[in-house]
All heavy atoms as an XYZ file, in Angstrom:
771
protein
N     -14.769    -37.086     -0.098
C     -15.952    -36.721     -0.847
C     -16.265    -35.215     -0.631
O     -16.296    -34.752      0.413
C     -17.106    -37.490     -0.260
C     -18.384    -37.332     -0.914
S     -19.669    -38.299     -0.241
C     -20.935    -37.853     -1.153
N     -16.339    -34.529     -1.720
C     -16.600    -33.095     -1.680
C     -18.084    -32.758     -1.724
O     -18.826    -33.339     -2.555
C     -15.923    -32.504     -2.936
C     -15.873    -30.935     -2.831
C     -14.917    -30.432     -4.061
O     -13.869    -30.978     -4.272
O     -15.389    -29.490     -4.761
N     -18.590    -31.922     -0.868
C     -19.927    -31.539     -0.775
C     -20.252    -30.371     -1.714
O     -19.457    -29.505     -1.878
C     -20.356    -31.213      0.593
C     -20.407    -32.425      1.670
C     -20.619    -31.833      3.010
C     -21.369    -33.427      1.259
N     -21.450    -30.298     -2.183
C     -21.953    -29.246     -3.049
C     -22.085    -28.058     -2.183
O     -22.738    -28.026     -1.124
C     -23.267    -29.745     -3.664
C     -23.767    -28.707     -4.694
O     -23.341    -27.518     -4.713
N     -24.656    -29.138     -5.556
N     -21.633    -26.952     -2.629
C     -21.687    -25.661     -1.886
C     -23.089    -25.116     -1.831
O     -23.468    -24.490     -0.745
C     -20.757    -24.512     -2.443
O     -21.078    -24.322     -3.821
C     -19.267    -24.923     -2.344
N     -23.899    -25.462     -2.792
C     -25.351    -25.039     -2.727
C     -26.021    -25.705     -1.612
O     -26.817    -25.060     -0.894
C     -26.056    -25.280     -4.152
C     -25.527    -24.384     -5.198
O     -24.993    -23.318     -4.900
O     -25.723    -24.849     -6.357
N     -25.745    -27.039     -1.506
C     -26.294    -27.784     -0.327
C     -25.940    -27.213      0.953
O     -26.728    -27.045      1.855
C     -25.897    -29.209     -0.482
C     -26.380    -30.144      0.683
C     -27.672    -30.454      0.875
C     -25.389    -30.423      1.667
C     -28.007    -31.215      1.974
C     -25.765    -31.205      2.779
C     -27.125    -31.639      2.971
N     -24.684    -26.872      1.054
C     -24.226    -26.296      2.381
C     -24.802    -24.964      2.655
O     -25.201    -24.686      3.867
C     -22.622    -26.172      2.322
C     -21.863    -27.463      2.535
C     -20.429    -27.192      2.337
C     -22.172    -28.129      3.801
N     -24.950    -24.131      1.718
C     -25.534    -22.811      1.935
C     -27.003    -22.970      2.359
O     -27.396    -22.233      3.153
C     -25.377    -21.855      0.730
O     -26.128    -22.314     -0.354
N     -27.731    -23.860      1.685
C     -29.074    -24.020      2.024
C     -29.256    -24.583      3.551
O     -30.072    -24.142      4.268
C     -29.820    -24.957      1.033
C     -31.169    -25.422      1.583
C     -29.967    -24.311     -0.295
N     -28.344    -25.533      3.765
C     -28.343    -26.150      5.100
C     -28.050    -25.126      6.195
O     -28.789    -25.025      7.265
C     -27.350    -27.286      5.180
C     -27.165    -27.973      6.538
C     -28.523    -28.855      6.805
C     -25.983    -28.901      6.504
N     -27.077    -24.203      5.960
C     -26.730    -23.197      6.912
C     -27.968    -22.173      7.088
O     -28.269    -21.877      8.159
C     -25.490    -22.434      6.469
C     -24.173    -23.138      6.676
C     -23.047    -22.453      6.000
C     -23.907    -23.419      8.177
N     -28.594    -21.817      5.898
C     -29.736    -20.810      6.033
C     -30.879    -21.391      6.789
O     -31.523    -20.763      7.591
C     -30.143    -20.371      4.658
C     -29.096    -19.349      3.956
C     -29.667    -19.075      2.632
C     -28.628    -18.111      2.029
N     -28.994    -17.880      0.585
N     -31.120    -22.742      6.514
C     -32.316    -23.315      7.172
C     -32.059    -23.873      8.571
O     -33.039    -23.951      9.369
C     -32.775    -24.438      6.285
C     -33.416    -24.040      4.971
C     -34.306    -25.028      4.321
C     -34.805    -24.434      3.086
N     -36.207    -24.244      3.081
N     -30.867    -24.237      8.913
C     -30.628    -24.855     10.183
C     -29.827    -23.966     11.122
O     -30.285    -23.738     12.254
C     -29.905    -26.187     10.005
C     -30.750    -27.200      9.228
C     -31.953    -27.594      9.920
O     -32.019    -27.731     11.078
N     -33.013    -27.817      9.090
N     -28.698    -23.447     10.686
C     -27.766    -22.761     11.563
C     -28.301    -21.309     11.825
O     -28.154    -20.949     12.987
C     -26.382    -22.768     11.001
N     -28.714    -20.659     10.859
C     -29.062    -19.233     10.989
C     -30.239    -19.017     12.142
O     -30.001    -18.192     12.989
C     -29.627    -18.650      9.674
C     -29.920    -17.247      9.663
C     -30.293    -16.656      8.336
C     -30.562    -15.207      8.387
N     -30.957    -14.612      7.149
N     -31.226    -19.794     12.112
C     -32.242    -19.615     13.202
C     -31.730    -19.946     14.611
O     -32.054    -19.275     15.590
C     -33.424    -20.691     12.856
C     -33.230    -20.905     11.411
C     -31.733    -20.834     11.180
N     -30.824    -20.878     14.654
C     -30.190    -21.313     16.024
C     -29.327    -20.200     16.517
O     -29.348    -19.732     17.634
C     -29.397    -22.664     15.920
C     -30.422    -23.703     15.580
C     -28.609    -22.762     17.104
C     -29.742    -25.051     15.202
N     -28.517    -19.623     15.681
C     -27.578    -18.580     15.929
C     -28.421    -17.302     16.285
O     -28.146    -16.598     17.334
C     -26.570    -18.244     14.847
C     -25.870    -16.889     15.009
C     -25.647    -19.441     14.593
N     -29.475    -17.043     15.539
C     -30.271    -15.832     15.748
C     -30.986    -15.949     17.135
O     -30.989    -14.947     17.870
C     -31.339    -15.747     14.665
C     -32.172    -14.529     14.763
C     -33.206    -14.408     13.585
C     -34.054    -13.220     13.639
N     -34.983    -13.110     12.440
N     -31.440    -17.117     17.464
C     -32.117    -17.351     18.842
C     -31.103    -17.134     19.949
O     -31.345    -16.540     20.915
C     -32.738    -18.695     18.819
C     -33.478    -18.892     20.203
C     -34.040    -20.254     20.258
O     -34.204    -21.006     19.188
O     -34.485    -20.719     21.367
N     -29.954    -17.739     19.723
C     -28.925    -17.673     20.785
C     -28.451    -16.246     20.963
O     -28.258    -15.808     22.143
C     -27.689    -18.590     20.440
N     -28.258    -15.550     19.872
C     -27.859    -14.140     20.049
C     -28.932    -13.309     20.693
O     -28.590    -12.389     21.504
C     -27.555    -13.556     18.636
C     -26.902    -12.160     18.665
C     -25.693    -11.969     19.234
C     -27.580    -11.135     18.096
C     -25.039    -10.752     19.219
C     -26.904     -9.930     18.109
C     -25.748     -9.692     18.715
N     -30.196    -13.565     20.347
C     -31.236    -12.829     21.000
C     -31.294    -13.135     22.497
O     -31.513    -12.207     23.328
N     -31.079    -14.332     22.901
C     -31.042    -14.748     24.374
C     -29.890    -14.005     25.009
O     -30.065    -13.472     26.132
C     -30.931    -16.219     24.509
C     -32.183    -16.949     24.143
C     -32.012    -18.428     24.243
O     -30.929    -18.960     24.600
O     -32.971    -19.076     23.786
N     -28.747    -13.950     24.356
C     -27.578    -13.323     24.924
C     -27.874    -11.718     25.114
O     -27.532    -11.229     26.173
C     -26.354    -13.342     23.935
C     -25.155    -12.500     24.380
C     -24.289    -12.943     25.406
C     -24.975    -11.282     23.719
C     -23.266    -12.122     25.787
C     -23.902    -10.504     24.129
C     -23.046    -10.883     25.102
N     -28.484    -11.106     24.195
C     -28.852     -9.731     24.336
C     -29.728     -9.537     25.483
O     -29.534     -8.622     26.341
C     -29.415     -9.134     23.049
C     -28.463     -9.022     21.848
C     -29.262     -8.600     20.619
C     -27.398     -8.072     22.144
N     -30.808    -10.316     25.573
C     -31.765    -10.247     26.622
C     -31.180    -10.430     28.002
O     -31.398     -9.724     28.933
C     -32.951    -11.217     26.408
N     -30.354    -11.497     28.185
C     -29.676    -11.738     29.390
C     -28.791    -10.653     29.859
O     -28.620    -10.483     31.089
C     -28.836    -13.100     29.296
C     -29.656    -14.296     29.163
C     -28.891    -15.541     28.895
O     -27.626    -15.445     28.821
O     -29.461    -16.588     28.677
N     -28.175     -9.859     28.993
C     -27.288     -8.846     29.354
C     -27.838     -7.480     29.273
O     -27.147     -6.402     29.379
C     -26.021     -8.983     28.479
C     -25.230    -10.193     28.770
O     -24.617    -10.304     29.880
N     -25.186    -11.207     27.864
N     -29.163     -7.439     29.075
C     -29.789     -6.142     28.930
C     -29.413     -5.214     27.866
O     -29.376     -4.025     27.901
N     -29.056     -5.853     26.701
C     -28.626     -5.089     25.556
C     -29.645     -5.167     24.412
O     -30.616     -5.980     24.436
C     -27.326     -5.714     25.020
C     -26.153     -5.754     25.941
C     -24.994     -6.547     25.442
C     -25.645     -4.374     26.390
N     -29.462     -4.309     23.389
C     -30.402     -4.222     22.267
C     -29.618     -3.822     21.093
O     -28.577     -3.152     21.224
C     -31.555     -3.284     22.531
N     -30.049     -4.156     19.886
C     -29.388     -3.811     18.742
C     -30.076     -2.505     18.259
O     -31.297     -2.382     18.273
C     -29.666     -4.830     17.601
C     -28.909     -6.085     17.779
C     -29.219     -7.061     16.632
C     -27.413     -5.877     17.880
N     -29.222     -1.545     17.927
C     -29.675     -0.248     17.391
C     -29.093      0.038     16.152
O     -27.830      0.083     15.922
C     -29.252      0.903     18.448
C     -29.744      2.260     17.958
C     -29.805      0.664     19.829
N     -29.943      0.057     15.091
C     -29.327      0.367     13.699
C     -28.707      1.743     13.615
O     -29.293      2.689     13.995
C     -30.561      0.194     12.799
C     -31.734      0.456     13.701
C     -31.433      0.025     15.040
N     -27.454      1.743     13.131
C     -26.829      3.056     13.000
C     -26.295      3.251     11.602
O     -25.973      4.351     11.201
C     -25.649      3.253     13.993
C     -24.605      2.215     13.884
C     -26.195      3.301     15.423
C     -23.337      2.448     14.639
N     -26.178      2.174     10.803
C     -25.630      2.285      9.430
C     -26.531      3.245      8.468
O     -26.010      4.011      7.789
C     -25.336      0.921      8.846
O     -26.526      0.322      8.735
N     -27.791      3.019      8.583
C     -28.786      3.789      7.673
C     -29.147      5.102      8.273
O     -29.945      5.799      7.647
N     -28.779      5.359      9.536
C     -29.227      6.566     10.179
C     -28.552      7.755      9.765
O     -27.351      7.751      9.481
C     -29.029      6.354     11.703
C     -29.697      7.407     12.536
C     -29.323      7.151     13.955
N     -29.876      5.914     14.509
C     -30.776      5.839     15.468
N     -31.293      6.917     15.869
N     -31.208      4.688     15.822
N     -29.194      8.808      9.499
C     -28.617     10.135      9.164
C     -27.845     10.663     10.254
O     -28.367     10.843     11.364
C     -29.799     11.078      8.776
C     -29.339     12.454      8.252
O     -28.046     12.611      8.135
O     -30.128     13.336      8.019
N     -26.621     10.959     10.065
C     -25.718     11.406     11.157
C     -26.089     12.832     11.683
O     -25.691     13.237     12.733
C     -24.257     11.491     10.735
O     -24.097     12.472      9.640
N     -27.071     13.507     10.995
C     -27.413     14.797     11.463
C     -28.707     14.704     12.376
O     -29.056     15.755     13.027
C     -27.720     15.780     10.290
O     -28.690     15.280      9.564
C     -26.535     16.058      9.409
N     -29.243     13.511     12.336
C     -30.443     13.312     13.197
C     -30.068     13.326     14.699
O     -29.022     12.865     15.024
C     -31.089     12.015     12.916
C     -32.274     11.666     13.746
C     -32.843     10.258     13.467
C     -34.043      9.967     14.211
N     -33.876      9.804     15.630
N     -30.868     13.984     15.389
C     -30.645     14.019     16.922
C     -31.193     12.878     17.617
O     -32.250     12.449     17.316
C     -31.150     15.312     17.539
C     -30.573     16.646     16.856
C     -31.183     17.817     17.515
C     -29.019     16.659     17.114
N     -30.387     12.307     18.544
C     -30.895     11.208     19.405
C     -31.298     11.606     20.667
O     -30.846     12.625     21.282
C     -29.627     10.181     19.570
C     -28.894      9.715     18.355
C     -27.738      8.885     18.662
C     -29.944      8.900     17.445
N     -32.282     10.972     21.282
C     -32.799     11.161     22.592
C     -31.853     10.450     23.634
O     -31.080      9.662     23.289
C     -34.180     10.721     22.745
O     -34.166      9.229     22.699
N     -32.043     10.781     24.912
C     -31.311     10.151     25.888
C     -31.567      8.669     25.987
O     -30.655      7.843     26.115
C     -31.650     10.805     27.371
O     -31.497     12.218     27.224
C     -30.854     10.222     28.469
N     -32.812      8.289     25.754
C     -33.156      6.839     25.747
C     -32.441      6.077     24.563
O     -32.010      5.027     24.756
C     -34.662      6.676     25.613
N     -32.395      6.749     23.416
C     -31.707      6.103     22.286
C     -30.263      6.011     22.541
O     -29.645      5.002     22.205
C     -31.999      6.961     20.965
C     -33.400      6.864     20.497
C     -33.620      7.885     19.316
O     -33.251      9.025     19.387
O     -34.225      7.324     18.320
N     -29.608      7.020     23.146
C     -28.184      6.903     23.539
C     -27.912      5.836     24.513
O     -26.976      5.058     24.406
C     -27.634      8.265     24.009
C     -26.199      8.115     24.476
C     -27.684      9.303     22.895
N     -28.778      5.787     25.494
C     -28.681      4.728     26.561
C     -28.809      3.288     25.879
O     -27.939      2.391     26.209
C     -29.739      4.876     27.618
N     -29.691      3.124     24.934
C     -29.820      1.782     24.239
C     -28.631      1.601     23.437
O     -28.100      0.462     23.413
C     -31.072      1.882     23.451
C     -31.418      0.518     22.824
C     -32.600      0.498     21.909
C     -33.860      0.433     22.852
N     -35.067      0.302     22.081
N     -28.042      2.574     22.777
C     -26.910      2.479     21.913
C     -25.709      2.080     22.709
O     -24.890      1.225     22.338
C     -26.635      3.783     21.196
C     -25.452      3.825     20.210
C     -25.701      2.906     18.981
C     -25.207      5.238     19.719
N     -25.568      2.594     23.936
C     -24.402      2.282     24.806
C     -24.663      1.171     25.589
O     -23.712      0.602     26.309
C     -24.105      3.546     25.694
C     -23.697      4.851     25.014
C     -23.580      5.998     26.023
C     -22.426      4.694     24.222
N     -25.875      0.649     25.756
C     -26.056     -0.638     26.525
C     -26.146     -0.194     27.988
O     -25.732     -1.055     28.874
N     -26.590      1.058     28.388
C     -26.583      1.455     29.821
C     -28.017      1.978     30.182
O     -28.754      2.239     29.271
C     -25.511      2.425     30.087
C     -24.167      1.903     29.844
C     -25.704      3.763     29.272
N     -28.177      2.189     31.491
C     -29.471      2.806     31.923
C     -29.336      4.310     31.593
O     -28.190      4.919     31.432
C     -29.604      2.682     33.413
C     -29.766      1.238     33.834
C     -31.039      0.663     33.358
O     -32.099      1.351     33.339
O     -31.125     -0.586     33.086
N     -30.464      5.026     31.601
C     -30.472      6.496     31.191
C     -29.608      7.281     32.187
O     -28.922      8.240     31.821
C     -31.836      7.062     31.091
C     -32.581      6.713     29.871
C     -33.766      7.376     29.532
N     -34.331      8.010     30.707
C     -35.593      8.617     30.731
N     -36.239      8.720     29.649
N     -36.094      9.142     31.788
N     -29.707      6.990     33.480
C     -28.930      7.784     34.452
C     -27.413      7.782     34.130
O     -26.786      8.701     34.519
C     -29.281      7.368     35.932
C     -28.750      6.006     36.254
N     -27.510      5.815     36.704
C     -29.379      4.775     36.202
C     -27.317      4.487     36.917
N     -28.448      3.839     36.638
N     -26.911      6.671     33.553
C     -25.557      6.549     33.292
C     -25.195      7.520     32.171
O     -24.070      8.095     32.074
C     -25.183      5.150     32.875
C     -23.668      4.828     32.741
C     -23.034      5.035     34.034
C     -21.496      4.650     33.839
N     -20.647      4.887     34.970
N     -26.086      7.770     31.240
C     -25.844      8.803     30.151
C     -25.583     10.139     30.805
O     -24.703     10.889     30.280
C     -27.075      8.799     29.138
C     -26.866      9.889     28.098
C     -27.209      7.454     28.549
N     -26.301     10.497     31.870
C     -26.069     11.822     32.499
C     -24.673     11.864     33.134
O     -24.028     12.895     33.098
C     -27.195     12.109     33.493
C     -28.523     12.119     32.825
C     -29.546     11.251     33.313
C     -28.946     13.052     31.890
C     -30.852     11.205     32.780
C     -30.178     13.068     31.307
C     -31.087     12.133     31.819
O     -32.317     12.116     31.196
N     -24.201     10.731     33.629
C     -22.840     10.683     34.102
C     -21.808     10.917     32.978
O     -20.860     11.605     33.179
C     -22.549      9.376     34.757
C     -23.283      9.115     36.066
O     -23.757     10.066     36.695
O     -23.436      7.909     36.455
N     -22.168     10.339     31.855
C     -21.243     10.569     30.671
C     -21.239     11.973     30.173
O     -20.267     12.423     29.822
C     -21.714      9.618     29.469
C     -21.377      8.098     29.714
C     -22.180      7.134     29.207
C     -20.254      7.681     30.490
C     -21.882      5.747     29.389
C     -19.978      6.369     30.737
C     -20.848      5.458     30.137
O     -20.560      4.082     30.340
N     -22.419     12.612     30.284
C     -22.390     14.039     29.971
C     -21.576     14.797     30.824
O     -20.745     15.705     30.430
C     -23.827     14.584     30.035
C     -24.722     13.950     28.951
C     -23.954     16.040     29.904
C     -26.286     14.212     29.149
N     -21.549     14.511     32.181
C     -20.651     15.161     33.080
C     -19.219     14.891     32.816
O     -18.293     15.647     33.183
C     -20.908     14.755     34.562
C     -22.326     15.199     35.014
O     -22.833     16.214     34.392
O     -22.918     14.629     35.976
N     -18.937     13.766     32.114
C     -17.628     13.335     31.835
C     -17.187     13.619     30.337
O     -16.206     13.094     29.832
C     -17.361     11.853     32.111
C     -17.311     11.598     33.668
O     -16.665     12.269     34.383
N     -18.122     10.595     34.069
N     -17.988     14.515     29.661
C     -17.579     14.996     28.399
C     -18.322     14.537     27.194
O     -18.038     14.847     26.016
N     -19.377     13.748     27.369
C     -20.304     13.488     26.317
C     -21.014     14.675     25.788
O     -21.724     15.230     26.530
C     -21.318     12.355     26.635
C     -22.260     11.992     25.549
C     -21.621     11.352     24.351
C     -23.365     10.915     26.188
N     -20.798     15.093     24.544
C     -21.427     16.326     24.006
C     -22.963     16.211     23.992
O     -23.429     15.129     23.353
C     -20.829     16.497     22.685
C     -19.567     15.682     22.595
C     -19.789     14.566     23.509
N     -23.670     17.114     24.489
C     -25.124     17.055     24.463
C     -25.609     18.515     24.249
O     -25.026     19.356     24.665
C     -25.644     16.482     25.748
N     -26.701     18.609     23.494
C     -27.297     19.879     23.317
C     -28.173     20.206     24.537
O     -28.926     19.417     25.013
C     -28.152     19.884     22.083
C     -27.331     19.682     20.823
S     -28.348     19.827     19.382
C     -27.137     19.658     18.086
N     -27.915     21.439     25.035
C     -28.637     21.887     26.161
C     -30.079     22.207     25.789
O     -30.460     23.312     25.412
C     -27.996     23.056     26.766
C     -26.659     22.820     27.428
C     -26.752     21.982     28.652
O     -27.642     22.015     29.346
N     -25.654     21.331     28.910
N     -30.913     21.215     25.923
C     -32.336     21.358     25.710
C     -33.089     20.449     26.743
O     -32.481     19.679     27.395
C     -32.687     20.975     24.272
O     -32.480     19.668     24.060
N     -34.359     20.589     26.739
C     -35.186     19.729     27.580
C     -36.040     18.880     26.699
O     -36.901     19.468     26.039
C     -36.060     20.502     28.570
C     -35.121     21.060     29.635
C     -36.014     21.442     30.786
C     -35.100     21.885     31.986
N     -35.784     21.996     33.173
N     -35.776     17.595     26.611
C     -34.659     16.801     27.148
C     -33.383     16.950     26.319
O     -33.452     17.543     25.254
C     -35.199     15.357     27.077
C     -36.037     15.368     25.893
C     -36.744     16.745     25.883
N     -32.286     16.389     26.767
C     -31.124     16.554     26.085
C     -31.208     15.872     24.763
O     -31.922     14.947     24.488
C     -29.905     15.717     26.876
C     -29.329     16.393     27.989
C     -29.565     16.004     29.335
C     -28.555     17.542     27.827
C     -29.032     16.597     30.418
C     -28.014     18.163     28.914
C     -28.230     17.731     30.239
O     -27.713     18.343     31.215
N     -30.435     16.347     23.778
C     -30.311     15.735     22.389
C     -28.896     15.520     22.089
O     -28.027     16.292     22.476
C     -30.932     16.662     21.343
C     -32.500     16.872     21.554
C     -33.238     15.565     21.330
C     -34.674     15.763     21.474
N     -35.426     14.574     21.454
N     -28.609     14.492     21.303
C     -27.277     14.115     20.987
C     -27.112     13.802     19.451
O     -28.023     13.388     18.886
C     -26.893     12.759     21.697
C     -27.101     12.824     23.170
C     -28.373     12.549     23.701
C     -26.043     13.122     24.014
C     -28.533     12.636     25.122
C     -26.323     13.179     25.323
C     -27.596     12.874     25.894
N     -25.976     14.235     18.943
C     -25.621     13.905     17.521
C     -24.998     12.562     17.513
O     -24.107     12.240     18.338
C     -24.680     14.966     16.927
C     -25.286     16.249     16.723
C     -24.383     17.192     15.978
N     -22.966     16.994     16.240
C     -22.004     17.259     15.331
N     -22.244     17.667     14.111
N     -20.732     17.061     15.690
N     -25.430     11.672     16.563
C     -24.821     10.300     16.551
C     -23.271     10.362     16.355
O     -22.608      9.595     16.994
C     -25.451      9.574     15.322
C     -24.971      8.133     15.049
C     -25.166      7.223     16.324
C     -25.638      7.557     13.892
N     -22.799     11.329     15.548
C     -21.356     11.446     15.421
C     -20.653     11.709     16.717
O     -19.593     11.093     16.937
C     -20.984     12.485     14.437
C     -19.579     12.776     14.152
C     -19.380     13.845     13.063
O     -20.330     14.432     12.508
N     -18.107     14.363     13.048
N     -21.203     12.535     17.571
C     -20.572     12.912     18.814
C     -20.567     11.565     19.789
O     -19.622     11.341     20.489
C     -21.364     14.034     19.447
C     -21.220     15.349     18.748
O     -20.183     15.484     18.000
O     -22.056     16.202     18.998
N     -21.694     10.904     19.709
C     -21.827      9.727     20.594
C     -20.801      8.689     20.081
O     -20.149      8.118     20.931
C     -23.228      9.155     20.564
C     -23.260      7.817     21.291
C     -24.250     10.086     21.090
N     -20.587      8.427     18.817
C     -19.653      7.502     18.286
C     -18.198      7.919     18.627
O     -17.452      7.106     19.082
C     -19.756      7.391     16.772
C     -20.967      6.538     16.310
O     -21.489      5.764     17.100
N     -21.512      6.825     15.165
N     -17.945      9.244     18.568
C     -16.551      9.656     18.907
C     -16.310      9.432     20.462
O     -15.307      9.056     20.876
C     -16.383     11.184     18.593
C     -16.266     11.428     17.003
C     -16.277     12.882     16.709
O     -16.088     13.769     17.568
O     -16.393     13.178     15.529
N     -17.343      9.767     21.306
C     -17.184      9.561     22.658
C     -16.956      8.143     22.973
O     -16.100      7.719     23.809
C     -18.475     10.059     23.359
C     -18.391      9.912     24.868
C     -17.656     10.867     25.634
C     -18.999      8.801     25.548
C     -17.678     10.686     27.027
C     -18.862      8.667     26.866
C     -18.205      9.672     27.725
N     -17.639      7.162     22.331
C     -17.482      5.717     22.538
C     -16.051      5.395     22.157
O     -15.369      4.648     22.868
C     -18.492      4.898     21.671
C     -19.929      5.088     22.248
C     -18.090      3.433     21.708
C     -20.887      4.508     21.269
N     -15.582      5.832     21.009
C     -14.258      5.467     20.480
C     -13.126      6.045     21.373
O     -12.237      5.190     21.690
C     -14.056      6.061     19.070
O     -15.070      5.556     18.259
C     -12.673      5.659     18.575
N     -13.239      7.131     21.967
C     -12.224      7.740     22.711
C     -12.258      7.441     24.249
O     -11.258      7.415     24.932
C     -12.156      9.269     22.530
O     -13.414      9.802     22.895
C     -11.870      9.647     21.118
N     -13.467      7.242     24.723
C     -13.549      7.021     26.153
C     -14.090      5.677     26.743
O     -13.831      5.327     27.832
C     -14.635      8.072     26.701
C     -14.081      9.475     26.483
O     -13.101      9.882     27.007
N     -14.795     10.210     25.678
N     -14.788      4.891     25.899
C     -15.352      3.648     26.433
C     -14.750      2.439     25.836
O     -15.412      1.323     25.878
C     -16.876      3.745     26.087
C     -17.596      4.958     26.716
C     -19.094      4.780     26.406
C     -17.492      4.922     28.184
N     -13.616      2.467     25.209
C     -13.019      1.264     24.612
C     -12.660      0.368     25.782
O     -12.215      0.723     26.867
C     -11.761      1.563     23.874
C     -12.022      2.092     22.504
C     -10.767      2.054     21.671
C     -11.126      2.439     20.219
N     -10.055      2.233     19.317
N     -12.980     -0.919     25.592
C     -12.581     -1.970     26.623
C     -11.179     -2.244     26.579
O     -10.508     -2.277     25.462
C     -13.417     -3.238     26.345
C     -14.875     -2.969     26.670
C     -15.577     -4.264     26.985
N     -16.804     -4.017     27.465
C     -17.968     -4.455     26.959
N     -17.926     -5.148     25.896
N     -19.154     -4.080     27.510
N     -10.616     -2.414     27.734
C      -9.101     -2.637     27.805
C      -8.822     -4.161     27.923
O      -9.517     -4.806     28.449
C      -8.520     -1.793     28.845
C      -8.729     -0.393     28.519
C      -8.229      0.493     29.737
C      -8.585      1.894     29.378
N      -8.196      2.839     30.340
């Protein structure tokens, strides 16, 4: 017996999506992570240390360690970061093995 695809899509939207969304939210909270939108962000906008920490999923003091290890930052008070530089640092230095 073949099921109607419209029925399946409605079922997934009404039942599965909220469950997955809740489970993903719990996972983020348990691991101290947060979602940071980057797709719509202007790559020329400067990020704060707190935003970079959230993007990397680390505490702010760890961002300062990354600066010592090559994360490009603008020398200002407080530090400012370009999104492109942070993404390149992640790609080249923080890939999981």
